[in-house]
C-alpha positions, 0 to 999 in steps of 0.5 A, a space after each residue: 529463483 523462486 517464482 511468486 504467483 501474481 496473488 503473492 506479489 500483489 499481497 507483498 505490494 499491498 503490505 509494502 504500501 500499507 507499511 509506507 503509509 503507516 510510516 508517513 503517518 507516524 512521521 507526521 505525528 512526531 514532527 514539529 515542523 508544520 511543513 514537513 507534517 503537511 508533506 507527510 500527511 499528503 504522502 500518506 493520503 497518496 499512498 492510501 489512494 494507491 492502496 485502494 487501487 491495489 486492493 481493487 486490482 487484487 479483487 479483480 485478479 482473484 475473480 478472474 484467476 481463482 488460483 491466485 487467491 491466497 
């Protein structure tokens, strides 16, 4: 089993959340259902908020543990 560094794992988590947010935004644009559109937009906002939290955490990790910086 390959062990990933904390920095690599964080980058993967950030990429996954970015992808999920983009997908929700696409769904919101493509649906005609106003309730679904609202729900997709709310999910995208939640994911964007989580993304900011993860990015802050990534910066902290990189400051505390320079070897994790990619």
